[in-house]
C-alpha positions as CSV (number, residue, x, y, z in Angstrom):
1,M,-16.5,18.6,32.3
2,S,-19.0,19.5,29.8
3,D,-20.9,17.3,27.2
4,K,-19.6,19.1,24.3
5,K,-15.9,18.7,25.6
6,K,-16.6,14.8,26.6
7,V,-17.8,14.6,22.9
8,R,-14.8,16.3,21.5
9,I,-12.1,14.0,23.7
10,E,-13.8,10.4,22.9
11,L,-14.6,11.4,19.3
12,I,-11.1,12.1,18.6
13,D,-9.7,9.2,20.7
14,I,-12.2,6.6,19.4
15,A,-10.9,8.0,15.8
16,K,-7.5,7.6,17.1
17,A,-8.2,4.0,18.1
18,I,-9.6,2.9,14.8
19,T,-6.8,4.5,13.0
20,I,-4.0,2.7,14.8
21,I,-5.6,-0.6,14.2
22,L,-5.9,0.1,10.3
23,V,-2.3,1.4,10.8
24,I,-1.0,-2.1,12.3
25,L,-3.1,-4.1,9.7
26,G,-1.3,-2.0,7.0
27,H,2.3,-3.2,8.4
28,T,1.4,-6.6,8.4
29,T,3.0,-7.3,4.7
30,G,6.0,-5.6,5.6
31,N,7.7,-2.7,3.0
32,L,7.6,-5.0,-0.1
33,E,4.5,-6.6,-0.7
34,T,1.4,-4.3,-1.7
35,P,-1.8,-6.1,-1.9
36,M,-5.3,-4.4,-2.5
37,Y,-6.2,-3.7,1.1
38,R,-2.6,-2.4,2.2
39,R,-3.2,0.2,-1.0
40,M,-6.6,1.2,0.2
41,L,-5.3,1.9,3.8
42,Y,-2.2,3.8,2.9
43,A,-4.5,5.7,0.4
44,F,-5.6,7.7,3.9
45,H,-4.2,6.5,7.0
46,M,-1.4,8.7,7.6
47,P,-3.3,11.8,6.4
48,L,-6.1,10.7,8.7
49,F,-3.5,10.7,11.6
50,F,-2.4,14.3,10.9
51,F,-6.0,15.3,10.6
52,L,-6.8,14.2,14.1
53,A,-3.6,15.6,15.5
54,G,-4.7,18.9,14.1
55,M,-8.2,18.4,15.9
56,S,-6.6,18.0,19.2
57,I,-4.6,21.3,18.7
58,K,-5.8,24.6,20.1
59,A,-5.0,27.5,17.9
60,K,-3.2,30.2,20.0
61,E,-0.4,32.5,19.5
62,L,3.0,32.4,21.3
63,K,3.5,35.3,22.6
64,S,7.0,35.7,24.1
65,F,10.4,33.7,23.8
66,S,9.9,31.7,26.7
67,E,6.6,30.6,25.6
68,W,8.4,29.2,22.4
69,M,10.9,28.1,24.3
70,S,8.5,26.0,26.3
71,F,6.7,24.9,23.2
72,I,9.7,23.5,21.6
73,E,10.7,21.8,24.8
74,K,7.3,20.2,24.8
75,N,7.8,18.6,21.6
76,L,11.1,17.3,21.5
77,L,10.4,15.7,25.1
78,A,7.1,14.5,23.4
79,L,8.3,13.5,20.0
80,I,12.0,13.6,19.4
81,V,13.2,11.9,22.8
82,P,11.3,8.8,21.9
83,Y,12.5,9.2,18.0
84,L,15.8,8.8,19.2
85,I,15.6,6.2,21.8
86,F,13.6,3.6,19.5
87,A,16.0,4.6,16.5
88,F,18.5,3.4,18.4
89,I,16.8,0.4,20.2
90,Y,15.7,-0.9,17.0
91,A,18.8,-0.5,14.5
92,P,22.3,-2.7,14.7
93,F,24.8,-0.4,17.2
94,S,27.0,1.8,14.9
95,F,28.5,5.1,14.9
96,E,27.9,5.6,11.6
97,N,24.0,5.4,12.2
98,V,24.1,8.7,14.2
99,P,24.4,11.0,11.5
100,K,21.5,9.0,9.8
101,F,19.2,9.2,12.6
102,L,19.8,13.0,13.2
103,Y,18.9,13.4,9.5
104,G,15.8,12.0,10.3
105,S,14.0,11.1,7.0
106,W,12.2,8.0,6.0
107,Q,14.9,7.0,3.3
108,M,17.9,7.5,5.9
109,L,16.3,5.5,8.5
110,G,15.9,2.4,6.0
111,K,19.7,2.5,5.5
112,T,20.4,2.2,9.3
113,G,18.1,-0.9,9.6
114,T,16.0,0.8,12.3
115,L,12.2,1.4,12.6
116,T,11.6,3.3,9.4
117,S,7.9,4.3,10.9
118,L,9.7,6.5,12.9
119,W,9.7,9.4,10.3
120,Y,6.3,10.3,11.7
121,L,8.1,11.7,14.9
122,T,10.5,13.8,13.0
123,C,7.5,14.8,10.5
124,F,5.2,15.5,13.2
125,F,7.7,17.9,15.0
126,V,8.6,19.9,12.2
127,A,4.9,20.0,11.0
128,R,3.9,21.7,14.4
129,I,6.5,24.1,14.5
130,Y,5.1,25.4,10.7
131,C,1.7,25.2,12.0
132,Q,2.4,27.4,15.1
133,A,4.5,29.7,13.0
134,L,1.2,30.1,10.9
135,M,-0.8,30.6,13.9
136,N,1.7,33.4,15.1
137,F,1.4,35.1,11.5
138,L,-2.3,35.3,11.7
139,S,-2.5,36.9,15.3
140,I,0.3,39.4,14.1
141,A,-2.0,40.2,11.3
142,K,-4.9,40.5,13.7
143,C,-7.1,38.0,11.3
144,K,-10.3,37.7,13.3
145,N,-11.4,34.1,12.3
146,M,-8.1,32.3,12.8
147,N,-9.8,29.2,12.3
148,L,-10.9,30.2,9.1
149,W,-7.6,31.6,7.7
150,L,-5.7,28.4,8.9
151,G,-7.8,26.2,6.8
152,I,-7.3,28.7,3.9
153,L,-3.3,28.4,4.6
154,A,-3.7,24.4,4.4
155,V,-4.1,25.0,0.6
156,P,-0.6,26.4,-0.1
157,M,1.0,23.8,2.4
158,F,-0.2,21.1,0.5
159,A,1.0,23.2,-2.8
160,I,4.7,23.7,-1.4
161,G,4.8,19.8,-0.5
162,F,3.4,18.5,-3.5
163,M,5.9,20.6,-6.0
164,L,9.2,20.5,-4.0
165,P,11.2,18.3,-5.9
166,K,12.2,14.9,-4.6
167,I,15.8,14.0,-3.5
168,E,17.3,10.4,-3.3
169,I,18.1,10.7,0.7
170,G,14.8,12.6,1.4
171,Y,14.8,16.2,3.2
172,P,16.1,16.5,6.3
173,W,13.8,15.8,9.3
174,C,11.2,15.2,6.5
175,L,10.7,18.9,6.2
176,N,9.2,18.3,2.7
177,V,6.4,15.9,3.8
178,S,6.0,18.2,6.8
179,F,4.1,20.6,4.5
180,V,1.8,18.2,3.4
181,A,1.4,17.2,7.1
182,T,0.8,20.5,8.1
183,G,-1.9,21.2,5.4
184,F,-4.0,18.2,7.0
185,I,-3.1,19.4,10.8
186,L,-4.6,23.0,9.6
187,L,-7.7,21.5,8.1
188,G,-8.0,19.5,11.6
189,I,-7.6,22.5,13.6
190,A,-10.2,24.5,11.4
191,L,-12.9,22.0,11.1
192,R,-12.7,20.7,14.4
193,Q,-16.0,22.8,15.6
194,Q,-18.0,22.3,12.3
195,I,-17.4,18.2,12.8
196,L,-18.3,18.7,16.6
197,I,-21.2,19.9,15.7
198,L,-21.9,17.4,13.2
199,A,-21.5,14.7,16.1
200,Q,-24.7,16.0,17.2
201,S,-26.7,15.3,14.1
202,T,-29.5,12.5,14.2
203,G,-28.3,9.1,13.9
204,W,-29.3,8.5,10.2
205,I,-27.5,11.5,9.1
206,L,-24.3,10.2,10.6
207,F,-25.0,6.7,9.1
208,I,-25.8,8.1,5.2
209,I,-22.3,10.1,5.7
210,T,-20.7,7.1,6.8
211,V,-22.3,5.2,4.0
212,V,-21.5,8.0,1.4
213,S,-17.7,8.4,2.1
214,G,-17.3,4.7,2.4
215,V,-18.5,4.3,-1.2
216,M,-16.6,7.1,-2.2
217,L,-13.2,5.5,-0.9
218,A,-14.2,2.3,-2.6
219,F,-14.6,4.1,-5.6
220,G,-11.0,5.8,-5.3
221,T,-9.5,2.9,-4.4
222,I,-10.7,-0.7,-4.7
223,L,-12.7,-0.3,-8.1
224,R,-9.7,1.2,-9.3
225,G,-8.3,-1.8,-9.1
226,D,-4.6,-2.1,-10.4
227,A,-4.6,1.5,-11.3
228,L,-4.6,2.3,-7.5
229,E,-0.8,3.1,-6.4
230,L,0.8,2.6,-3.2
231,S,0.7,6.1,-1.7
232,L,3.9,6.2,0.7
233,M,3.4,9.7,2.1
234,C,6.7,9.0,4.4
235,G,8.8,9.2,1.0
236,A,6.7,11.8,-0.8
237,D,5.2,9.3,-3.0
238,Y,1.7,10.6,-3.2
239,G,1.0,9.2,-6.6
240,N,-1.5,11.0,-8.5
241,V,-2.1,14.1,-6.4
242,F,-6.1,14.1,-7.0
243,W,-6.6,10.4,-6.0
244,F,-4.3,11.2,-3.2
245,M,-6.4,14.3,-1.9
246,Y,-9.7,12.5,-3.0
247,N,-9.0,9.2,-0.8
248,S,-7.4,11.1,2.3
249,I,-10.8,13.2,2.5
250,S,-13.1,10.2,1.8
251,G,-11.3,8.0,4.3
252,T,-11.1,10.5,6.9
253,V,-14.7,11.1,6.6
254,L,-15.3,7.5,6.7
255,I,-13.5,6.8,10.0
256,L,-14.7,10.0,11.5
257,G,-18.2,8.7,10.6
258,I,-17.8,5.6,12.4
259,S,-16.2,7.2,15.3
260,M,-19.5,9.2,15.5
261,L,-21.8,6.3,15.2
262,I,-19.9,4.2,18.0
263,F,-20.3,7.3,20.5
264,R,-23.8,7.7,19.7
265,V,-24.7,4.3,20.2
266,S,-22.8,3.8,23.2
267,R,-25.0,6.5,24.8
268,E,-28.0,6.3,23.0
269,G,-28.2,2.7,21.8
270,A,-30.6,0.0,23.0
271,R,-28.1,-1.5,25.2
272,P,-25.8,1.4,26.3
273,F,-22.1,0.5,26.8
274,S,-18.7,2.3,28.1
275,T,-15.9,3.6,25.6
276,A,-13.4,3.6,28.1
277,A,-11.6,0.6,26.4
278,I,-11.5,2.3,23.0
279,T,-10.7,5.9,24.2
280,Y,-7.4,4.2,26.1
281,V,-6.4,3.1,23.0
282,G,-6.6,6.3,21.3
283,Q,-5.0,7.8,24.0
284,H,-1.9,5.1,23.8
285,T,-1.6,5.4,20.0
286,L,2.1,6.6,19.9
287,G,3.3,3.9,22.1
288,I,1.4,1.4,19.9
289,F,2.7,2.7,16.9
290,L,6.3,2.4,18.3
291,L,6.0,-0.9,19.5
292,H,4.0,-3.1,17.5
293,K,5.5,-3.1,13.9
294,N,8.9,-5.3,15.3
295,I,6.8,-7.7,17.4
296,Q,4.2,-8.2,14.4
297,L,6.9,-8.9,11.5
298,D,9.7,-10.6,13.6
299,L,7.5,-12.7,16.0
300,I,3.8,-13.0,15.3
301,I,3.4,-13.9,11.9
302,P,6.3,-16.4,11.5
303,W,4.6,-17.9,14.6
304,I,1.1,-17.7,12.8
305,R,2.7,-19.0,9.3
306,T,4.0,-22.2,11.3
307,W,0.1,-23.0,11.7
308,L,-1.7,-21.4,9.1
309,E,-1.3,-20.8,5.3
310,G,-4.4,-19.5,4.8
311,P,-5.7,-16.4,2.7
312,Q,-3.0,-13.3,3.5
313,L,-5.8,-11.0,4.5
314,L,-7.0,-13.7,7.2
315,V,-3.3,-14.0,8.5
316,A,-3.3,-10.2,8.6
317,C,-6.2,-9.7,10.4
318,I,-5.5,-12.1,13.2
319,A,-1.7,-11.3,13.6
320,T,-3.2,-7.5,13.6
321,C,-5.3,-8.8,16.8
322,I,-2.4,-10.3,18.5
323,S,0.4,-7.5,17.7
324,F,-2.1,-4.9,19.0
325,A,-2.8,-6.4,22.0
326,A,1.0,-7.3,22.8
327,A,1.8,-3.5,21.7
328,L,-0.8,-2.2,24.0
329,L,0.2,-4.7,26.9
330,L,4.0,-3.6,26.5
331,C,2.8,-0.1,26.2
332,A,1.1,-0.1,29.5
333,I,4.2,-1.6,31.4
334,I,6.6,1.1,29.9
335,E,4.1,4.2,30.5
336,K,3.9,2.6,34.5
337,F,7.9,2.1,34.8
338,V,9.5,4.1,32.2
339,P,7.1,6.3,30.8
340,Q,10.1,8.4,29.5
341,L,10.7,6.1,26.5
342,L,7.4,7.0,25.4
343,G,7.9,10.8,25.4
344,Q,6.0,11.3,28.8
345,F,8.0,13.0,31.8
346,P,5.6,13.0,34.7
347,I,6.6,15.4,37.5
348,Y,6.9,13.2,40.9
349,P,6.2,14.7,44.2
350,Q,9.3,14.9,46.1
351,K,9.4,13.0,49.3
352,E,9.7,14.8,52.7
353,A,13.2,14.5,54.3
């Protein structure tokens, strides 16, 4: 494996690992309370997830019907199968819930009592189709620099997503939010090469970028105080669009900067260390995402509250560490024995008769 490809894989996985930990921290208050740290995390963590997904996607045209069918099948197995499985697992059994699950919006998931975070899977599925359709369009149009044009096309995707009217039950399969998600995915695809080049910069440049982006994020979140709205991308509640985009960009750059520094220090620091553990987490974010929230809210936090009545952020940090470890362990067990629950369908070697 080339050094460049190794940087790409590890950098994305490190960033994904940091992001899933921030997601867990943001879920510690449930859906009702909005402390400052939650409003800050929600200002950028889902756009960051979609951007990192884009960095993992290679822009290419699907040239035949069979390639399209293979593409759709792959994403159905990876995203929609676990969506349906966990939708039924987390919800009280009722035939009335079935059409709500099939509708697939965050609002309808909330009406079933299941895990509302599952909106991400339907949204990502639709966004992948949007992205692939745009790649095919650019290929048919014979655009020479596809990545550049994908970055340009992110703009109308954002515009459509922001301008679509909101409806009470949401759009089926988060069709509206998927436009905004597509915008971030396209930016991830378009900027991947530049980010990889930036990751090779000297350490002090990466440090300055990280500090500046952190200051910018603080300016757009913490220093705004009560003016900072809770951005719920799941429900197309973006608040002020300018600040939503500003915080999404600064937060994404901050996490990428931290990830680059971790990678560089692990290789070139006074005491080099392995990133195997954190990259393992980054490779299993979907499983952790699906498993942590109910463990956290129904078991971990009530237990912590029996012996600790400290500051909310302290409780949240402790709960995040325990919930993360429990979800990671459970994810490893499921992956070993029933990987299909997590959208993984390995091909097992057939035993000889």
